[in-house]
matplotlib code that plots the C-alpha trace (Angstrom):
import matplotlib.pyplot as plt

x = [0.0, 2.9, 4.1, 0.6, 0.4, 3.8, 2.6, -0.4, 1.8, 4.1, 1.0, 2.1, -1.5, -2.7, 0.2, -0.7, -4.3, -3.4, -0.9, -3.5, -6.1, -3.6, -2.2, -5.6, -6.5, -3.1, -3.6, -7.1, -5.8, -2.7, -4.8, -7.1, -4.3, -2.2, -5.2, -5.9, -2.3, -2.3, 0.6, 1.5, 0.4, 3.8, 3.8, 0.7, 2.0, 5.4, 3.6, 1.5, 4.7, 6.3, 3.2, 3.3, 7.0, 6.4, 3.9, 6.3, 8.8, 6.1, 5.4, 9.1, 9.5, 6.6, 8.1, 11.7, 11.3, 9.3, 8.2, 9.3, 9.2, 12.9, 12.1, 12.3, 14.4, 15.1, 12.6, 15.4, 16.7, 13.4, 12.7, 9.4, 8.4, 8.9, 7.2, 4.4, 3.1, -0.4, -0.7, 0.8, -1.8, -4.6, -3.4, -3.2, -6.9, -7.9, -5.8, -7.3, -10.8, -10.0, -8.3, -11.2, -13.7, -11.6, -11.5, -15.3, -15.8, -13.6, -15.4, -18.8, -17.6, -16.0, -19.0, -21.9, -20.4, -19.2, -15.9, -13.6, -15.0, -18.6, -21.3, -22.9, -26.4, -26.8, -30.3, -31.0, -33.6, -34.2, -35.6, -38.6, -39.8, -40.5, -37.4, -34.9, -31.6, -32.8, -29.5, -26.3, -24.3, -21.4, -18.1, -15.2, -13.1, -15.8, -15.7, -17.0, -14.9, -17.1, -16.4, -13.8, -15.1, -13.6, -12.8, -11.7, -13.7, -11.4, -12.9, -12.0, -11.5, -14.7, -13.7, -10.3, -11.6, -13.9, -11.1, -8.8, -11.6, -12.1, -8.4, -8.2, -11.4, -10.0, -6.7, -8.4, -10.7, -7.8, -7.2, -9.2, -9.1, -11.3, -14.9, -15.3, -18.6, -18.9, -18.5, -22.1, -23.3, -20.5, -21.1, -24.8, -24.0, -22.1, -23.1, -25.4, -24.8, -25.5, -23.9, -21.4, -23.4, -26.4, -24.3, -22.6, -25.9, -27.3, -24.3, -23.8, -20.3, -18.5, -15.9, -16.1, -13.3, -13.9, -11.7, -11.3, -9.2, -8.0, -6.1, -4.5, -2.3, 0.2, -0.4, -2.4, -3.8, -5.5, -7.1, -8.2, -9.5, -10.7, -13.7, -15.2, -18.9, -20.1, -18.6, -17.3, -13.7, -11.0, -8.8, -6.4, -6.2, -3.5, -3.0, -0.9, 0.6, 2.1, 2.1, -0.2, 2.7, 2.7, -1.0, -0.4, 2.0, -0.5, -3.3, -1.1, 0.0, -3.6, -4.7, -1.8, -2.2, -5.9, -5.2, -2.6, -5.1, -7.5, -4.9, -4.1, -0.5, 1.1, 3.9, 5.4, 3.1, 0.0, 1.3, 2.0, -1.5, -2.9, -0.8, -1.9, -5.6, -6.2, -5.3, -2.3, -2.6, -4.2, -5.5, -6.8, -8.8, -10.3, -11.3, -12.8, -15.0, -16.3, -17.0, -18.8, -21.1, -21.9, -22.5, -25.0, -26.8, -26.9, -29.0, -31.6, -34.1, -31.7, -30.6, -28.8, -26.6, -25.5, -24.6, -22.8, -20.7, -19.7, -18.9, -16.7, -14.9, -13.8, -13.1, -10.8, -8.7, -8.5, -7.5, -4.8, -3.4, -3.7, -3.9, -4.2, -7.3, -9.8, -13.0, -12.6, -12.8, -15.9, -17.7, -16.6, -18.5, -21.9, -22.3, -21.7, -24.0, -26.9, -26.2, -26.5, -29.6, -31.3, -30.3, -31.3, -34.8, -35.5, -35.2, -34.7, -31.6, -30.7, -27.2, -26.2, -24.5, -24.2, -20.4, -21.2, -23.2, -20.6, -17.7, -19.6, -19.0, -15.2, -15.1, -16.9, -14.6, -11.5, -12.6, -13.5, -10.3, -8.3, -10.5, -10.0, -6.2, -6.0, -8.5, -7.3, -8.3, -9.8, -13.4, -13.3, -11.8, -14.5, -17.2, -15.7, -15.4, -19.1, -20.1, -17.7, -19.2, -22.7, -21.9, -19.7, -22.3, -20.1, -22.2, -20.5, -18.5, -21.4, -22.2, -18.7, -18.7, -22.1, -21.1, -17.9, -19.9, -22.5, -19.8, -18.1, -18.7, -18.2, -19.2, -18.3, -21.1, -21.1, -23.1, -25.3, -25.4, -29.0, -30.7, -28.4, -28.8, -32.5, -33.2, -30.8, -33.1, -30.7, -32.6, -33.0, -29.2, -28.7, -31.0, -28.4, -25.6, -27.7, -28.4, -24.7, -23.9, -26.7, -25.4, -22.0, -23.7, -27.0, -27.6, -27.4, -31.0, -30.0, -28.7, -32.2, -33.7, -31.5, -32.3, -36.1, -36.0, -34.0, -36.6, -39.4, -37.7, -37.1, -40.9, -40.8, -43.1, -43.7, -39.9, -39.6, -42.2, -40.7, -37.3, -38.7, -40.6, -37.6, -35.3, -37.6, -37.3, -33.5, -32.4, -35.3, -34.9, -33.5, -35.5, -36.9, -40.3, -40.4, -39.4, -42.2, -44.8, -43.9, -43.9, -47.3, -48.7, -47.2, -49.0, -52.3, -52.3, -53.7, -55.1, -51.7, -50.2, -52.3, -51.0, -47.4, -47.6, -48.8, -46.0, -43.0, -42.4, -41.4, -41.3, -44.7, -43.6, -42.6, -46.1, -47.7, -45.6, -46.5, -50.2, -50.0, -48.4, -51.0, -53.9, -52.5, -51.9, -55.6, -56.7, -58.0, -57.0, -58.9, -57.3, -53.9, -54.5, -55.6, -52.4, -50.4, -51.9, -50.8, -47.3, -47.0, -47.6, -44.6, -41.8, -39.6, -41.7, -39.5, -39.4, -38.3, -41.5, -43.6, -42.4, -43.1, -46.6, -47.5, -46.4, -48.3, -51.6, -51.2, -50.6, -48.3, -48.2, -46.8, -44.6, -43.0, -42.6, -40.8, -38.6, -37.6, -36.5, -34.5, -32.9, -31.5, -29.4, -25.8, -26.7, -30.2, -29.7, -28.3, -31.4, -33.8, -32.4, -33.1, -36.5, -37.3, -35.9, -38.0, -41.1, -41.1, -43.7, -42.1, -41.6, -42.2, -42.1, -41.8, -38.2, -38.5, -38.7, -35.3, -32.8, -29.8, -31.0, -32.0, -28.4, -27.0, -29.2, -28.5, -24.8, -25.2, -27.5, -30.1, -33.7, -36.6, -39.1, -37.7, -39.6, -42.8, -42.6, -45.9, -49.0, -50.5, -53.8, -54.2, -50.9, -51.9, -48.6]
y = [0.0, 2.4, 1.9, 2.8, 5.8, 6.9, 6.6, 8.8, 11.3, 11.7, 12.1, 9.1, 8.0, 11.5, 11.9, 8.5, 9.5, 12.9, 11.3, 8.7, 11.4, 13.8, 10.9, 9.9, 13.4, 13.9, 10.6, 11.7, 15.0, 13.5, 10.8, 13.5, 15.7, 12.9, 11.5, 14.9, 15.3, 11.7, 10.6, 6.9, 4.5, 4.2, 7.9, 7.5, 4.1, 5.7, 8.5, 6.1, 4.1, 7.2, 7.9, 4.4, 4.6, 7.9, 6.5, 4.6, 7.5, 9.9, 7.6, 7.3, 11.0, 11.5, 9.0, 10.2, 14.0, 16.6, 20.1, 22.7, 26.5, 26.4, 24.1, 20.4, 18.5, 14.8, 13.6, 12.5, 16.0, 17.6, 18.0, 16.3, 19.2, 21.6, 19.4, 20.9, 17.7, 18.3, 21.6, 20.0, 17.2, 19.8, 21.5, 18.1, 17.5, 20.8, 20.0, 16.5, 18.0, 20.5, 17.9, 15.5, 18.2, 18.8, 15.1, 14.7, 17.7, 16.2, 12.9, 14.5, 16.6, 13.5, 11.3, 13.7, 16.8, 17.6, 16.1, 17.4, 14.6, 15.4, 14.9, 17.9, 17.4, 17.8, 18.1, 15.8, 17.3, 13.9, 12.5, 14.1, 11.8, 12.3, 10.6, 12.9, 13.0, 12.1, 12.3, 10.4, 12.4, 14.3, 14.4, 16.8, 14.3, 12.7, 12.6, 10.9, 10.1, 10.7, 8.7, 10.6, 11.7, 9.9, 12.8, 10.5, 7.9, 4.9, 1.4, 1.0, 4.6, 4.7, 1.5, 2.9, 6.1, 4.1, 1.8, 4.7, 6.2, 3.0, 2.6, 6.1, 5.4, 2.0, 3.6, 6.4, 4.0, 2.4, 5.5, 5.4, 9.2, 9.4, 8.4, 7.4, 6.9, 3.4, 3.0, 2.2, 5.5, 7.5, 6.0, 6.7, 10.2, 9.2, 11.3, 13.5, 17.2, 18.2, 20.8, 19.3, 20.8, 18.6, 15.5, 16.0, 16.6, 13.4, 11.4, 13.1, 14.2, 17.5, 17.0, 15.8, 14.4, 14.8, 14.7, 13.7, 11.4, 11.7, 9.1, 9.5, 6.7, 6.2, 9.7, 10.2, 13.4, 13.3, 16.2, 15.8, 18.2, 18.1, 20.4, 21.6, 21.2, 24.0, 26.8, 25.0, 26.0, 23.9, 22.7, 20.9, 20.4, 19.1, 18.1, 15.1, 14.7, 11.3, 8.0, 5.0, 3.2, 5.7, 5.3, 3.5, 6.2, 8.9, 7.2, 6.8, 10.4, 11.6, 9.5, 10.7, 14.4, 14.2, 12.6, 15.3, 18.0, 16.4, 16.9, 13.2, 12.8, 10.4, 8.0, 5.0, 2.5, 4.3, 4.6, 0.9, 0.1, 2.3, 0.7, -2.8, -1.8, -1.9, -3.9, -1.7, -3.1, -1.1, -4.1, -5.7, -2.7, -2.3, -6.0, -5.6, -2.7, -4.9, -7.7, -5.3, -4.2, -7.8, -8.7, -5.9, -7.0, -10.6, -9.5, -7.8, -9.1, -11.4, -15.0, -14.9, -18.0, -16.9, -13.4, -14.7, -17.0, -13.9, -12.1, -15.0, -14.9, -11.3, -12.0, -14.9, -12.4, -10.2, -13.2, -14.2, -10.7, -9.9, -13.2, -11.5, -9.4, -10.7, -9.2, -10.9, -14.3, -13.3, -12.2, -15.3, -17.6, -16.1, -18.3, -21.5, -20.6, -19.9, -23.2, -25.1, -23.1, -23.8, -27.5, -28.2, -26.6, -28.3, -25.1, -25.7, -24.0, -24.2, -25.3, -26.6, -30.0, -32.5, -31.7, -28.0, -28.9, -31.4, -28.9, -26.0, -26.7, -27.1, -23.8, -22.0, -23.3, -22.6, -19.0, -18.1, -19.6, -17.4, -14.4, -14.9, -15.4, -12.1, -10.1, -6.5, -6.4, -8.4, -7.2, -8.4, -11.7, -12.4, -11.5, -14.0, -16.6, -16.1, -16.7, -19.7, -21.3, -21.0, -22.1, -25.0, -26.5, -26.6, -24.4, -25.1, -21.9, -19.7, -18.3, -16.9, -15.5, -13.9, -12.3, -10.8, -9.5, -7.8, -6.4, -4.7, -1.2, 0.4, -0.3, -4.0, -6.5, -10.3, -11.4, -13.9, -12.3, -10.9, -14.3, -16.1, -13.5, -13.1, -16.8, -17.0, -14.8, -11.9, -9.5, -6.8, -6.6, -6.6, -3.5, -1.0, -2.8, -2.8, 0.9, 1.7, -0.2, 1.7, 5.1, 4.2, 3.4, 5.3, 5.1, 1.3, 0.0, -3.3, -1.5, -0.1, -3.5, -5.2, -2.6, -2.8, -6.6, -6.4, -4.2, -6.5, -9.6, -7.6, -7.1, -3.3, -3.3, 0.4, 1.2, -1.5, 0.3, 3.7, 2.5, 0.9, 4.0, 6.2, 3.9, 4.0, 7.8, 7.8, 4.6, 2.9, -0.4, -3.8, -5.8, -2.7, -3.5, -6.8, -5.0, -2.4, -5.1, -7.2, -4.2, -3.1, -6.6, -6.8, -3.5, -4.7, -2.0, -4.2, -1.5, 0.2, -3.3, -3.6, -0.3, -1.2, -4.5, -2.8, -0.2, -1.9, -5.1, -5.5, -9.3, -11.0, -13.7, -11.0, -9.5, -13.0, -14.0, -10.7, -11.3, -14.8, -13.5, -10.7, -13.1, -15.7, -13.0, -12.0, -15.7, -15.9, -19.4, -19.2, -16.0, -17.3, -20.5, -18.5, -16.5, -19.7, -21.3, -18.3, -18.5, -22.1, -21.1, -18.8, -20.3, -21.3, -21.3, -20.2, -23.5, -22.0, -20.0, -23.0, -24.4, -21.1, -21.0, -24.3, -22.9, -19.7, -21.5, -24.1, -27.1, -28.9, -32.2, -30.7, -28.3, -31.2, -33.3, -30.5, -29.6, -33.3, -33.5, -30.3, -31.6, -34.6, -32.4, -31.6, -27.9, -28.5, -27.0, -23.8, -23.6, -24.4, -21.5, -19.1, -20.7, -19.9, -16.3, -15.5, -17.2, -15.0, -17.3, -19.1, -22.8, -23.4, -27.2, -29.8, -30.1, -34.0, -34.1, -32.4, -34.3, -32.7, -29.2, -30.1, -31.2, -28.0, -25.6, -27.7, -27.3, -23.6, -23.2, -21.6, -21.5, -23.4, -22.3, -19.0, -15.8, -15.1, -11.4, -11.8, -13.6, -16.1, -17.3, -20.3, -21.8, -23.5, -24.9]
z = [0.0, 0.7, -2.9, -4.2, -2.0, -3.2, -6.8, -5.9, -4.0, -7.0, -9.4, -11.5, -12.0, -13.0, -15.4, -17.0, -17.4, -18.9, -21.3, -22.6, -23.2, -24.9, -26.9, -28.1, -29.1, -30.9, -32.8, -34.0, -35.3, -36.9, -38.6, -40.1, -41.2, -42.7, -44.5, -46.1, -47.1, -48.5, -46.3, -46.6, -43.8, -42.3, -41.3, -39.0, -37.8, -36.8, -35.0, -33.0, -32.2, -30.8, -28.7, -27.3, -26.5, -24.7, -22.3, -20.0, -20.3, -19.0, -16.1, -15.3, -15.5, -13.1, -10.6, -10.8, -11.2, -9.4, -10.4, -7.9, -7.8, -8.9, -11.8, -12.4, -9.9, -9.2, -6.6, -4.3, -4.2, -2.9, 0.8, 1.5, 3.7, 0.8, -1.8, -3.8, -5.4, -3.9, -5.7, -8.9, -8.6, -8.4, -11.5, -13.3, -12.3, -13.9, -17.0, -17.3, -17.1, -19.9, -22.1, -21.5, -22.6, -25.8, -26.5, -26.1, -28.3, -31.0, -30.7, -31.1, -34.1, -35.7, -35.1, -35.8, -37.4, -40.9, -41.9, -44.6, -46.9, -45.9, -48.5, -50.2, -51.4, -55.2, -56.6, -59.5, -61.7, -63.3, -60.1, -58.5, -55.6, -52.0, -50.8, -49.0, -50.8, -54.3, -56.1, -55.0, -52.5, -54.0, -52.1, -52.4, -54.3, -56.5, -60.3, -63.4, -66.5, -69.5, -72.7, -74.8, -78.2, -81.2, -83.6, -86.4, -88.2, -88.5, -88.2, -84.6, -83.5, -81.4, -79.6, -79.1, -77.6, -75.3, -74.3, -73.5, -71.3, -69.4, -68.8, -67.3, -65.2, -63.9, -63.0, -61.0, -59.3, -57.5, -55.4, -52.2, -52.0, -55.0, -55.5, -59.2, -60.9, -62.5, -66.2, -67.0, -65.6, -67.1, -70.6, -70.3, -71.4, -74.5, -77.5, -75.4, -75.7, -72.1, -69.8, -67.4, -64.5, -65.4, -65.9, -62.6, -60.8, -62.3, -61.2, -57.9, -58.5, -58.3, -61.1, -64.7, -66.9, -70.6, -73.7, -77.3, -79.4, -83.0, -84.8, -88.3, -89.4, -86.6, -85.2, -82.0, -80.6, -77.2, -75.4, -71.8, -69.1, -65.6, -65.0, -61.7, -62.3, -60.0, -62.2, -65.3, -64.3, -65.9, -63.1, -65.4, -69.2, -71.6, -75.2, -76.2, -79.6, -79.9, -81.7, -81.2, -79.6, -76.8, -76.0, -72.6, -71.5, -72.5, -70.6, -67.4, -67.6, -67.9, -64.9, -62.7, -63.6, -62.8, -59.4, -58.6, -59.7, -57.2, -54.5, -54.2, -53.0, -55.4, -54.6, -56.5, -54.7, -55.9, -59.4, -59.5, -58.3, -61.0, -63.7, -62.8, -62.9, -66.6, -69.7, -70.7, -74.2, -77.0, -79.1, -75.9, -74.8, -78.3, -78.3, -74.8, -75.9, -78.7, -76.2, -73.9, -76.8, -77.7, -74.0, -73.7, -76.9, -75.6, -72.7, -75.0, -77.5, -79.4, -79.6, -76.2, -76.7, -80.1, -78.9, -75.9, -78.2, -80.1, -76.9, -75.8, -79.2, -78.4, -74.8, -75.7, -77.8, -74.7, -72.5, -74.9, -75.1, -71.4, -69.4, -66.1, -66.7, -64.2, -65.5, -68.9, -67.2, -65.2, -68.3, -70.1, -67.7, -68.6, -71.7, -69.8, -66.9, -69.3, -71.2, -67.9, -66.7, -70.0, -70.0, -66.4, -66.8, -70.2, -72.2, -75.9, -77.3, -80.9, -81.9, -78.5, -78.4, -75.5, -75.6, -75.0, -71.9, -70.7, -70.9, -69.4, -65.6, -66.3, -68.2, -65.4, -62.7, -64.8, -65.6, -62.1, -60.7, -63.0, -62.2, -58.4, -58.9, -60.8, -58.7, -58.2, -54.5, -51.7, -52.3, -55.9, -54.9, -52.3, -54.8, -57.3, -54.6, -53.7, -57.3, -57.5, -54.4, -55.8, -59.3, -58.3, -56.1, -53.0, -50.8, -47.5, -47.7, -48.8, -45.3, -44.9, -48.4, -47.8, -44.5, -46.0, -48.9, -46.6, -44.4, -47.4, -48.5, -51.9, -55.5, -55.9, -56.7, -57.0, -60.1, -58.3, -54.9, -55.0, -55.5, -53.0, -50.3, -50.7, -50.4, -47.4, -45.4, -45.3, -47.6, -45.0, -44.5, -48.2, -48.8, -47.7, -49.6, -52.8, -52.3, -51.9, -55.1, -57.0, -55.9, -57.4, -60.7, -60.8, -64.6, -64.6, -64.6, -63.1, -60.0, -59.4, -60.1, -57.5, -54.9, -55.5, -55.3, -52.1, -50.4, -51.7, -50.2, -47.0, -46.7, -47.4, -50.4, -50.4, -50.6, -53.3, -55.3, -54.7, -55.9, -59.0, -60.0, -59.4, -61.3, -64.3, -64.4, -64.1, -65.9, -67.7, -69.4, -68.5, -65.9, -64.1, -65.6, -63.7, -60.5, -61.0, -61.7, -58.7, -56.4, -57.6, -57.1, -53.7, -52.8, -54.3, -57.0, -59.7, -62.0, -62.2, -62.7, -65.9, -67.2, -66.3, -68.2, -71.3, -71.3, -69.8, -71.9, -75.5, -75.4, -75.5, -73.0, -70.4, -70.5, -70.3, -67.3, -65.6, -66.3, -64.9, -61.7, -61.3, -61.9, -59.5, -56.8, -57.2, -56.8, -60.4, -61.5, -64.8, -65.9, -64.9, -66.9, -70.0, -70.0, -69.4, -72.5, -74.5, -73.0, -74.1, -77.7, -78.0, -80.1, -77.1, -73.9, -70.9, -69.0, -65.6, -65.6, -66.3, -63.0, -61.3, -62.8, -61.1, -57.8, -58.2, -59.0, -56.3, -58.5, -56.1, -58.0, -61.2, -59.2, -57.4, -60.6, -62.4, -59.4, -59.0, -62.7, -62.4, -59.2, -61.0, -63.3, -62.1, -62.2, -60.7, -57.3, -58.7, -61.0, -58.1, -56.1, -58.9, -59.3, -55.6, -56.1, -59.1, -57.7, -54.6, -53.3, -50.3, -51.1, -54.8, -54.2, -51.4, -50.4, -50.1, -53.9, -54.4, -52.2, -54.0, -53.4, -49.8, -49.1, -50.6, -48.6, -45.4, -46.0, -46.4, -43.4, -45.6, -44.3, -45.8, -46.8, -48.1, -47.6, -49.6, -50.7, -52.6, -51.4, -53.8, -52.4, -54.7, -53.3, -50.0, -48.9]

ax = plt.figure().add_subplot(projection="3d")
ax.plot(x, y, z, "-o")
ax.set_aspect("equal")
plt.show()
């Protein structure tokens, strides 16, 4: 006890408390300042190391030395009767109270106040809904890279300009100090003569990168500029007159100059990360732009398998030219997934051989393994591994993949995540993740579709409807019509559903499927059956929807028979998960008829039955 009392007398405890509070406060201020100056991580780590080393030194100093009216003396040299440690302790008490108040004020400001990267609301004239914060939030270091204009008319000049743009975008996206709008949204404005202020408002950014490209023989002229949208001021601009051989150097220089103009402190480590982000091969990025165009067409009103084959032909050129480009392998899997989905559900597909089906699983696994190996960051790797776990049929690791995906932030999305997470009972957690991804890519209709469906599965039908309506104003097209129809049905707005079905669908079968769903939700078996008969007369009836129809109208016998047949296929469980997702009706079949699927969901710990976002009164199980 005498030792403890001596520590108290010499104010060692009070010095320790004061040091901890001051050290914490200094660490917070240093972290903010170094982050704004773009200092590398080792600087703040070194600073924290010095603070930690200083703690025992401060305690030793308090023990060994004493503050006297004559100055600092060794404690052993001070007469106890003349010691003023009590008065010093009182001053330390007051100092601790003041420092504690400052620390609490800092904490409150940092937690609830406006930080240097605080968001600034930007009104989006294209969106007029009741939701607060209609447009994506704009940050001080947010920008969009608009597609560079091709000023020459060579055969591949437009692909070249798009490829150069995407290379710059991908490079800048590697810098955590910058918030970069995704490609789909930036390219939404291609060919549109709009003021940069309107584009920036729609995308929720404060800066715009724009430029032009002209090629003549081997000569290359590139003009690029960084514009502050608020006043149209050119923060940086430069012209490059070079040769085609110097394209990569030009692209890298533009990206670095833009980053520096945005006050990003560049070092060799950041430059190296930026260099590794893209293709860095002119022929490859031209071929990849062609592949992107075909991929988009394949998901429209065309022969999907044929267009995906053409897509893969271009992607294989890219993979040969740049073997380590992860996204090419991800895109390459889509053909094989659709082949297996069609085959497992009995969908007729022209020109597909048994050999095509047999090799599809191997192709998927090989592509995704290469994609994961060459992923540019942890987030992309986890997304690939989530898709790989689902598509491979080894669902034991799915819970961990899902948790990591839901814990992430940012713009990355796993291709098959929405269906997996919804049927796993985690839709409510996914809603905010889906909203975050949508804000990164607001002009991509599928982002709005995913968000609307997430809220539908989470049971918030009103928000699902609001998101679908807003999405159709901002980024119409894609599958948003399905999201709108389902949300209307879930809210019991059947008259509006009729109008939406007439206006939202170009394909006859999409309208028929929606009418079947509406009729079944209203409990009208005859009307649903009449629409189903028409659906069966289209050239290639969509077989997955036939199974869903039987569930909607309560035909358990046929629903179980079809599910059992799908379950026998090697890709059957994957197809049955999508069947449950698109049915949105709880259990579309009895689990005892699908032992393979039952084993998969048991391994993944997924609930059965899944949620039923829409009520179908004819279905009594």
